[in-house]
RODO-2510 file (C-alpha; in nm, 4 decimals, decimal comma):
residues 270
     n   res          X          Y          Z
     1     m    -2,0323    -2,1756    -0,6268
     2     p    -2,3354    -2,0007    -0,4770
     3     i    -2,3676    -1,8936    -0,1215
     4     i    -2,7479    -1,8689    -0,0295
     5     n    -2,8978    -1,6165     0,2032
     6     p    -3,0887    -1,8274     0,4736
     7     d    -3,3459    -1,5400     0,5191
     8     t    -3,4466    -1,4944     0,1574
     9     g    -3,3339    -1,8093    -0,0129
    10     e    -3,1636    -1,6157    -0,2853
    11     i    -2,8005    -1,6166    -0,3865
    12     a    -2,5975    -1,3760    -0,1471
    13     h    -2,2833    -1,4110    -0,3609
    14     n    -2,0854    -1,6522    -0,5788
    15     a    -1,7740    -1,7841    -0,4050
    16     q    -1,4715    -1,8219    -0,6290
    17     i    -1,2676    -2,1396    -0,6300
    18     f    -0,9015    -2,1493    -0,6010
    19     v    -0,6995    -2,4559    -0,7263
    20     a    -0,3360    -2,5398    -0,6783
    21     v    -0,1601    -2,8516    -0,8071
    22     l     0,2018    -2,9758    -0,7390
    23     g     0,3958    -3,0476    -1,0401
    24     a     0,5331    -3,3979    -1,0196
    25     s     0,2482    -3,5721    -0,8267
    26     n    -0,0705    -3,3898    -0,9327
    27     y    -0,1357    -3,3625    -0,5512
    28     t    -0,4234    -3,1078    -0,5531
    29     y    -0,5708    -2,8424    -0,3244
    30     a    -0,8855    -2,6370    -0,3636
    31     e    -1,1014    -2,3967    -0,1604
    32     a    -1,3651    -2,1382    -0,1902
    33     t    -1,3020    -1,7632    -0,1134
    34     l    -1,5384    -1,4659    -0,1146
    35     s    -1,3712    -1,2985    -0,4052
    36     q    -1,0553    -1,2860    -0,6116
    37     k    -0,9210    -0,9749    -0,4518
    38     t    -0,5662    -0,9750    -0,3443
    39     e    -0,6154    -1,0576     0,0304
    40     d    -0,8151    -1,3721    -0,0612
    41     w    -0,5662    -1,4673    -0,3370
    42     l    -0,2686    -1,4358    -0,0922
    43     g    -0,4770    -1,6291     0,1907
    44     s    -0,5366    -1,9105    -0,0476
    45     h    -0,1606    -1,9363    -0,1086
    46     e    -0,0935    -1,9549     0,2706
    47     r    -0,3547    -2,2267     0,3192
    48     a    -0,2346    -2,4180     0,0172
    49     f     0,1219    -2,4313     0,1548
    50     e    -0,0077    -2,5387     0,4883
    51     f    -0,2235    -2,8197     0,3133
    52     f     0,0967    -2,9342     0,1234
    53     g     0,3023    -2,9004     0,4492
    54     g     0,5754    -2,7102     0,2602
    55     v     0,6618    -2,4489     0,0141
    56     p     0,7753    -2,5267    -0,3507
    57     e     1,0725    -2,3506    -0,5263
    58     i     0,8503    -2,1795    -0,7851
    59     v     0,4794    -2,0864    -0,8135
    60     v     0,3225    -2,0466    -1,1622
    61     p    -0,0018    -1,8462    -1,1419
    62     d    -0,2313    -1,7208    -1,4221
    63     n    -0,2361    -1,3380    -1,4717
    64     p    -0,5233    -1,2301    -1,2415
    65     k    -0,5333    -0,8556    -1,1354
    66     c    -0,4745    -0,9570    -0,7813
    67     a    -0,1306    -1,1060    -0,8824
    68     v    -0,0043    -0,8765    -1,1512
    69     i    -0,0397    -0,5020    -1,2367
    70     k     0,0876    -0,5278    -1,5847
    71     a     0,1355    -0,8465    -1,7830
    72     f     0,4436    -0,7810    -1,9809
    73     r     0,5622    -1,0745    -2,1697
    74     y     0,9130    -1,0925    -2,0267
    75     e     0,9173    -0,8709    -1,7128
    76     p     0,5496    -0,8536    -1,5647
    77     d     0,4894    -0,6100    -1,2941
    78     l     0,3811    -0,8154    -0,9888
    79     n     0,1428    -0,6836    -0,7277
    80     p     0,3606    -0,5555    -0,4412
    81     s     0,1490    -0,7533    -0,1913
    82     y     0,2193    -1,0752    -0,3834
    83     q     0,5953    -0,9933    -0,3989
    84     h     0,5735    -0,9594    -0,0237
    85     l     0,4244    -1,2990     0,0236
    86     a     0,6909    -1,4445    -0,2178
    87     c     0,9756    -1,2794    -0,0175
    88     h     0,8109    -1,4153     0,3069
    89     y     0,8126    -1,7725     0,1810
    90     q     1,1362    -1,7394    -0,0320
    91     v     0,9438    -1,8673    -0,3403
    92     a     0,9842    -1,7604    -0,6985
    93     v     0,6783    -1,6395    -0,8862
    94     i     0,6919    -1,7022    -1,2730
    95     l     0,3804    -1,5935    -1,4163
    96     a     0,2292    -1,7878    -1,6981
    97     r     0,2217    -1,6081    -2,0287
    98     p    -0,0988    -1,4847    -2,1389
    99     y    -0,2901    -1,7199    -2,3867
   100     k    -0,0245    -1,9981    -2,3196
   101     p    -0,2181    -2,2640    -2,1191
   102     k     0,0792    -2,5131    -2,1487
   103     d     0,2740    -2,2874    -1,9088
   104     k     0,0416    -2,3995    -1,6401
   105     a    -0,0919    -2,7243    -1,7855
   106     k    -0,1063    -2,9003    -1,4299
   107     a    -0,3275    -2,6242    -1,3003
   108     e    -0,5588    -2,6288    -1,6025
   109     v    -0,6088    -2,9924    -1,5718
   110     g    -0,6333    -2,9530    -1,2046
   111     v    -0,9279    -2,7058    -1,2535
   112     q    -1,1071    -2,9534    -1,4786
   113     v    -1,0636    -3,2324    -1,2249
   114     v    -1,2017    -3,0174    -0,9376
   115     e    -1,4948    -2,9265    -1,1406
   116     r    -1,5900    -3,2762    -1,2266
   117     w    -1,5024    -3,4509    -0,8982
   118     i    -1,5842    -3,1897    -0,6407
   119     l    -1,8052    -2,8999    -0,7726
   120     a    -2,0206    -3,1272    -0,9878
   121     r    -2,1071    -3,3415    -0,6790
   122     l    -2,1948    -3,0187    -0,4925
   123     r    -2,4232    -2,8643    -0,7546
   124     h    -2,7426    -2,9980    -0,5773
   125     e    -2,6393    -2,9024    -0,2296
   126     m    -2,7138    -2,5581    -0,0648
   127     f    -2,4451    -2,3617     0,1438
   128     f    -2,5325    -2,0757     0,3677
   129     t    -2,1823    -1,9837     0,4683
   130     l    -1,8285    -1,9985     0,3171
   131     a    -1,7118    -2,2379     0,5995
   132     e    -1,9839    -2,4908     0,5234
   133     l    -1,8866    -2,4897     0,1576
   134     n    -1,5144    -2,5316     0,2312
   135     l    -1,5627    -2,8004     0,4842
   136     r    -1,7531    -3,0135     0,1998
   137     i    -1,4881    -2,9282    -0,0330
   138     r    -1,1995    -3,0512     0,1991
   139     e    -1,3966    -3,3817     0,2582
   140     l    -1,4256    -3,4426    -0,1352
   141     l    -1,0653    -3,3056    -0,1788
   142     i    -0,9352    -3,5962     0,0376
   143     e    -1,1405    -3,8445    -0,1667
   144     l    -0,9950    -3,7009    -0,4744
   145     n    -0,6248    -3,7239    -0,3757
   146     l    -0,6822    -4,0786    -0,2763
   147     k    -0,8566    -4,1761    -0,6123
   148     p    -0,6383    -4,4164    -0,8062
   149     f    -0,4844    -4,3018    -1,1230
   150     k    -0,6342    -4,4466    -1,4461
   151     q    -0,3085    -4,4987    -1,6266
   152     l    -0,0454    -4,4714    -1,3599
   153     p     0,0121    -4,6762    -1,0309
   154     g    -0,1040    -4,5264    -0,7103
   155     t    -0,2854    -4,2074    -0,6328
   156     r    -0,2111    -3,8351    -0,6093
   157     r    -0,1449    -3,8881    -0,2305
   158     s     0,1024    -4,1690    -0,2751
   159     a     0,2695    -3,9895    -0,5580
   160     f     0,2954    -3,6892    -0,3397
   161     e     0,4585    -3,8798    -0,0679
   162     q     0,7100    -4,0470    -0,3141
   163     l     0,8038    -3,7248    -0,5148
   164     d     0,6979    -3,3912    -0,3953
   165     e     0,6831    -3,4056    -0,0215
   166     s     1,0598    -3,4294     0,0335
   167     a     1,1364    -3,1664    -0,2248
   168     l     0,9216    -2,8980    -0,0510
   169     k     1,0905    -2,6252     0,1605
   170     p     0,9823    -2,6185     0,5262
   171     l     0,7062    -2,3575     0,6176
   172     t     0,8272    -2,0422     0,7834
   173     k     0,8099    -2,0176     1,1587
   174     q     0,6526    -1,6727     1,1519
   175     p     0,3123    -1,6526     0,9958
   176     f     0,2608    -1,4346     0,6835
   177     v     0,1097    -1,0884     0,7602
   178     f    -0,0993    -0,9564     0,4734
   179     a    -0,0017    -0,6007     0,3812
   180     e    -0,1105    -0,3440     0,1230
   181     f     0,1308    -0,1238    -0,0604
   182     i     0,0115     0,2134    -0,1534
   183     k     0,2009     0,5206    -0,3196
   184     a     0,1231     0,8404    -0,1513
   185     r     0,2179     1,2033    -0,1656
   186     v     0,2959     1,3951     0,1452
   187     n     0,0565     1,6917     0,1939
   188     v     0,1970     2,0369     0,2768
   189     d     0,0935     1,9756     0,6411
   190     y     0,3307     1,6577     0,6412
   191     y     0,0428     1,4021     0,6522
   192     i    -0,0307     1,1123     0,4123
   193     i    -0,3884     0,9670     0,3800
   194     c    -0,4196     0,6015     0,4107
   195     k    -0,7746     0,4435     0,4042
   196     g    -0,9358     0,7681     0,5143
   197     h    -0,6900     0,8371     0,8111
   198     a    -0,4087     1,0815     0,8177
   199     y    -0,0566     0,9806     0,9542
   200     s     0,2290     1,2172     1,0007
   201     v     0,5758     1,1917     0,8557
   202     p     0,8805     1,4106     0,9013
   203     h     0,8110     1,7513     0,7835
   204     q     1,0997     1,7589     0,5640
   205     l     0,9155     1,5150     0,3258
   206     a     0,6321     1,7602     0,2392
   207     r     0,5307     1,7226    -0,1221
   208     q     0,7433     1,4149    -0,1787
   209     e     0,6116     1,0839    -0,2849
   210     v     0,6378     0,7932    -0,0307
   211     e     0,5451     0,4297    -0,0169
   212     v     0,3012     0,3061     0,2473
   213     q     0,2922    -0,0475     0,3889
   214     a    -0,0451    -0,1060     0,5701
   215     t    -0,1099    -0,4126     0,7695
   216     e    -0,4083    -0,4743     0,9880
   217     h    -0,2393    -0,3144     1,2986
   218     c     0,0477    -0,1142     1,1638
   219     v     0,1126     0,1515     0,8904
   220     t     0,4824     0,1823     0,7898
   221     i     0,5903     0,4681     0,5598
   222     y     0,9014     0,4343     0,3379
   223     a     1,1009     0,7153     0,1487
   224     n     1,3899     0,6233    -0,0820
   225     g     1,3662     0,2586     0,0564
   226     k     1,4085     0,3677     0,4306
   227     v     1,1496     0,3646     0,7098
   228     v     1,0684     0,7049     0,8036
   229     a     0,7606     0,6552     1,0215
   230     s     0,5587     0,3938     1,1687
   231     h     0,2045     0,4213     1,3355
   232     a    -0,0499     0,1972     1,4918
   233     r    -0,3191     0,1332     1,2286
   234     k    -0,6378     0,3384     1,2640
   235     h    -0,9588     0,2145     1,0977
   236     t    -1,1542     0,5351     1,1509
   237     r    -1,1049     0,8883     1,0039
   238     g    -0,8839     1,1212     1,2071
   239     f    -0,5176     1,2231     1,2621
   240     t    -0,2314     1,0376     1,4057
   241     t     0,0692     1,2701     1,4802
   242     l     0,3981     1,2240     1,6301
   243     a     0,5532     1,5267     1,7756
   244     v     0,8957     1,4489     1,6420
   245     h     0,7737     1,4807     1,2864
   246     m     0,6605     1,8395     1,3432
   247     p     0,8584     2,1640     1,2966
   248     e     0,9823     2,3224     1,6239
   249     r     0,7214     2,6128     1,6051
   250     h     0,4463     2,3673     1,5513
   251     r     0,5481     2,1537     1,8486
   252     h     0,5350     2,4693     2,0561
   253     h     0,1937     2,5588     1,9351
   254     q     0,0806     2,1950     1,9935
   255     d     0,1741     2,2430     2,3781
   256     w    -0,0946     2,5021     2,4002
   257     t    -0,3921     2,2669     2,4477
   258     p    -0,7483     2,3825     2,5350
   259     e    -0,6980     2,2739     2,8930
   260     r    -0,3700     2,4768     2,9186
   261     l    -0,5437     2,7900     2,7683
   262     l    -0,8258     2,7763     3,0209
   263     n    -0,5725     2,7326     3,3003
   264     w    -0,3925     3,0454     3,1848
   265     t    -0,7235     3,2397     3,1735
   266     n    -0,7777     3,1435     3,5530
   267     d    -0,4697     3,3457     3,6330
   268     i    -0,6314     3,6641     3,4792
   269     g    -0,9764     3,6065     3,6233
   270     q    -1,3439     3,6048     3,5035
***
């Protein structure tokens, strides 16, 4: 769906439509996101679970790059951030096989229904922000879930209340925190680089490969599955150093700050 630039009247970007459908009732959720990047993909899962009021046992997604790194037939390599969300909500992720639409037939039909009953009705409307578009989608989504089935009694909403609602697991008390997982090699100066900022790790790990978990507020570094360093996240270039990570001789050198050197020269004179 296009988002219009109010100043020029041109399309600023095309929003992506996320659709999720519950297996027994066909109860449907849809929303617009700015992209299909991992953060938007996981955020859509969060909001879908909140809309349903619970978490299913299994999620069966397609194979977008934000969900899977390599789509092997039997053991696909999941995106670590997606695995992190699955662990948080205690939900199993079983990827649909490539070119096997029957693996996710409910979602395939759900996409068609959303296209016909929501997107088609919005095609003559203009939206200047993502929030405006999602507000209209939510209004039409309520109508869709209350629309009577053609060949079955009731609606998606009534079927949800009878079948799926009681089967969902409760939502977690703690909100999910999006995290990126990055492989990094420790430099000889015992720093790793994450998004342009350098963070220290114990100097014994120089030249070794570590895993970095980066949230909006924290950077945690793992070596051999154990936490070896944790720093407040910095969103600018620079260095963050913990003295405990430095060799003893480096710590001694760091104590000689410019201020200390100037005070030392005062003892000598002009």
